[in-house]
N, C-alpha and C positions, 0 to 999 in steps of 0.2 A: 763125336763130330760126324755130321752127315756129309757125305762127300760125292753124291752122284752129280753128274753134269747133265747136259742136254741130251737130245735124242741121238741115238746111234742109227744113222740112216742106212748103213750097210746091213745091220741086223733087221731093222724094220722092213726094209725092202723084201727080204725073204719071208718075214712073217705075213706081210700083207699080200705078197705075190704080185707086186708091181715094181716097175723100174724106179730107181732112186730119183731120177729127174721128174717123175710123176708125183712124188710126195711134196706136199705144200708144207714147208717147215717154218712154223711161227716160233720155234723154240731157240733158233741158233743165233739170233740178233745180227745176222749178216746183211749188209747193205744189198738190196735186191736189184740194184740198177746196173749190174754187170761190172765187167772189168774196165779199167782205164784203156781207151783205144790206143793211146800213145804207148802205154806199157805193153799191151798185147802185140802191137805192131813191132816194137823193138825186140820183143821176145821172139816173134816169128822170124825176123830178119837175122837173128844171131844164134839160131839153134846149132850151127856148126861150132860155136865156141865151147860146146860140151867137151871138146878134145883138149882144152887148155885149163890151167889153174886160174882161179879168180885172183885179182889184185889182193894180196894179203893185207894191205892197208885200207882197202875199200874207199879210196879217196873220192871218187866220183859219187858213190852212193852216199857217203857222209855229207858231201857238199850239197847234194840234192835235198837230203833231209834237213840240213842246216838252213837252206833257203826257204823250205816249206815251213819250218817251225820258227824261223827268225831267231836262230840261236847260233852259238859258236860251234863249228864242227869238232873242235878239240874237246868239247864236253859230251860228245856222243859215244856211246858204247853199243855195239851191235849184238844181237842174239838171235838164236833160232826160235823166234816167237817170244811174245811178252812173258809167257809163263817161265821160260828158262831164265829170263832176266830177273823176274820176281824171286826165284829160288836163289840165284847168284847174289842178289842184293842182301837177302836175309842172311845168307852164309857169311858174307863179308862183314856186315854189321854185327852179326852174332849176338843179338840182344839176350840178356838174362831175363828181362821182363819187357814185354811188348804190349802196347795198347792197340786193339783191333776194332775198327768200327764195323758193326754187324747189324743185320745179316749181310754176308758178302761172299764173294768167290771163295770156294773151299780150299783152293791151293794155298792161300795165305796161311791159314791155320795148319795145313798139312806140312808146309815147309818150316813153320815155327816149331811145330812138334818134333820135326826131324832133328832140330838142333837143341831140343829139350828146353826151349824157352818157356817161361811162365807167361800165360796169356790172360789179359783182362779184356773183356768185351764191353764196348760201349754201344748200346743198341739204338738204332733208329726205331722209335716207338710208334706202334699203331695208333695209340691214343693222341699222338701229335701229328698224325698223318705222315709219319716217317720224315718229319722235318727235324733237324738237329738244333739243340740248344748249345751254342758255342760256349756260353758262360759256364755251363755244366762241365764241358770237356776241360776248359781251362782250370776250373776248380779241382777237377780230378787229377790233372797232371801236376798241379801245384802241391797237392796233398801227397801223392804217391810218386815213387822214383821209377819212371819208365826209361828204357834205353832207346826205344824206337816206337813210332806211331805208323800204322798202316791204314791208308785211306784209299778207297776206290771212288773216283770222282769223274763223272756222275756214278752213283753207286748202283751196282747190280746186286739185288733185283729191284730195289725200291725206286730207282730213277732220280734219287735226291742229288742235287748239285750244291756243293759248298762253294761259296764265292771265293775268289782269289783274296779278297780282303779278309775273309774269315780264316782262310788257311794261313795268311800272314799273321793274324792275331794269335793263332795256335802256335806258330813257329816262334814268335817273339817270347811267348810264355814258356816254351819248351826248350829251345836252343840245342836240340839234339836231332838225330836223323829222322826225317819224315819221308816215307815212301808213298808216292801218290800214283796209283794206277789210273792212267787216263785213256784206257781202251776205248771209251765211248765219248770222249771230249769233243771229237770232231763232228758230232751231231749237235753241238752247241756252237755259239759264236766263239770259237776257241781262242781267237786273238785277244778276247776280253776275259775268258774264263780259265785259261790254262795256267798251271803253276810253273810252266817253263819261264814265265815272266819273272819268277822269283829265284831262278837258278843262279843268275849273275849277282843277285842282291844278297843272298845268304849262302852259307857254306856247307849246309847239310840237307839239301833238297835233292831228292831222287825222283824223277818223273819217268814212268814206264809207259811205253806205247807199243801197239802192234799194228799190223796192216790187215789182219783177218776181217775185222768188222767193217770199218768205213770203206776200205779199198776192196773188200770182197775177195780177199786172197788167202784164205786159211791154208791152202795147199802149198804155198811157197815158204811158209814158216819164217817170216821176217819180223823181228821186233827190234826196238831200239830204246835205249835209256839216255836221258839227258840229265847230267849230274853236275852238281856244284864242284868247282875246282877244289882239290884237297885230297886227303887220304883215301876216301871212299872211291873217288874217281880213279885215282892212281892204282888202287888194288883191283878195281873192276876191269880196268884196261888190260891187266895181266892175265885175266881168267880165260878169255875165249881161246879155244883151240885154233891153230893155224887153219885158215880157209873155212871157218865154221859156218859162213854163209855161202850157199851154193851159188854158182855163177848165174843161174837163171833168176834166182831171187834178187841178186844184185842188179842184173840187167833190167828186170822189170821195175825194181824200186827206183833206179836212176831216172826212169822216164815218167812213172806214174805220179811221183811227188810234184812234178812240174807241169802236170796236165791240168791247167787251170780251167779249161772248158768243161772237162769231166767233173772236176770238183764242184764247180758252180752248178752244173746240172744236178748232181747228187743232192746238194743242199736245197735247191728249189723244189725238186720232186719229193724229197723227204718231208719237208714242212707241210706240203699239201696232203701227202698220204698219211702223215701222223695225225693231222686234224680229222681226216675221214675215219681213221681207226678209233681215235680217242672219243669223238662225238658219237660214233656208232656204239661203242661199248657203254658209254654213259646213258644211252637210251634204254638200256635194260635195267629195270627196277630191281632185278634180282642181284645186281652187282654194285659194289662200291669200287669206283675207279680212281686210283691215286694219281696225283699229278706226277709227271715225269719230264725230266730234261735230258732224255736219251732217246734211243730208237726202239725202246720197248716200254710196255705199260704193265704195271702190277694191278691185278684185280682181286677182289675178295667176294666170294659168293655169300650172299646174305640169306638165301632161301635154305631152310634146314632140311628140305626134302632131298637135296643132292649136294655133292661136293665136287672138287676139282677132278678127282679120279673118274667120277661118273661122266663129266663133260669130256675129259680126255679120251675115255674109251669110246664115246659116241663119235667124236670127231676123227679118231683113229680109223674107224671103219670107213670113213669118207676120204682117207688118205691125207688128212690134215693133222698136223702135230702142234700141240701147245706145250708149254713147260709147266708141269706141276711144281709148285714152289715150296712144298712142305719139306724138301730136303735142305732148305735154308734155315739157319738158326732163327728162332723167334717167330717163324711162320708155321701155319698149320694146314690141314688138308682142304681148307676153304680157299686157299690162295693159288692163283695161277698167273703166268706171265706170257704175254704175246709180243712179238716184235713187228715192226713196220715192214710190210712187203708191198707188192704192187697193188694198185686200186682194185684190179680184177680179183686178186686173191683175198684182199681185205673184205670186199663185198660178199665173196663166197663164204668166208669165215662168219661174218655177221649173219648171213642167211641161215647157215647151219646151226649157229647158236640159237637163233630164234626158233628153229624147228625143235631143237632139244628142249628149250624151256617150255614150249607148248605141250610137251609130253607129260608135264607135271601138273 
C-alpha cells in the first residue's frame, strides 16, 4: 500500500528557504477563502475560556451541526478530525472482509489493515474516465460476502461523485454497514448529494465529515459523524474520551456552521474559480483533464517527454506545490492533482505550467 499524503509545508519551507505563508499550496484541497468571520470573531471574544473545561456533552456544537446538516443531533458523534472517526468506525464495525472503492485516501486501507480485515478494491477505472458502474458493484456484493463498504464521496483523488440514488441502490442490495466519507461534499449541492439524507431512512449508514477542507480549519481538528440509530451509533457514542474536542474547536464550530453569509460566499467564489482552473488546464494539449465534482482536479500528462515529477520539481522552485498522484493505487507517474485556490494563484499556476511545457 502506498501511503504518502500531501505536502509537508513545515519541511518544504526549510528546503525552499521561504516562509510557509509564501508557499502556494495546490496540494492540500483546503478552501482558500479564509475562515468564517463569525467563527473567528467568537473565538477571539472567548479566548479567556481556555481556563475552563468544555461542555462534555457539546450540546451547542451538536445543535449547530444538526441545523447545518438538517439532521438529528442525537445521531451526531464528534471526533478530533475526520480521520479519527474513520479509524473508530472501522474498529467498531470490525469487518472480516471489506470492499474499498479505489483509488482513495490511504487511511481507509491503513485502518482496515490494522484490524487485519481482508480488503477487496473496486477501482474507478481510467478507461471509464473514473466513472463508476453501479451495476458492477451490485453484482460484486451479491456474489461475495462483504461486511462493510467504504466510499469517499466525492472521491479523492478522482473527483467522482456517486449520486444519493446510486448509494441507496448499493445499500438496498447490501443491507450492511456503508461508511461514506463526505470530506468534500460541501463543494457540491450537498442538500441534494449528501448521504445524510439516508441516515434516518436506513439503519447502517455512517457519514463522516470534517471541517478542515470546506471551512479551512485543519488546525482545530474537528470532525463529526452522522450515524443511523442502532448498535453502531450506540457503540460509537461510548468511544470518545471525555472532553475530546478542545474548547476552541467547539467555540469556533458553534459559530461557523451557522455563518450563512460566509457559506454562500465560499460557494459563489468556488464555482467561479473552479471554472477558471478547469478550463485553463484543459487548454493544455499535453494534459487530459478529468471531470471533478470536488474542489480539486485530476490531470494526466500525455506527453511522453515528461511526467508529474518533472512538473512538480519545476513548480517547486517557484514556490508552487502540486500533488503527485502516483501514491494512489491505480495511478502512475503521469498523474497529478491540483485544488482550487484564488484566481490570482490559479493564473500564476497556469502561467508557470505554460512556461514548463514550452521547455520541451
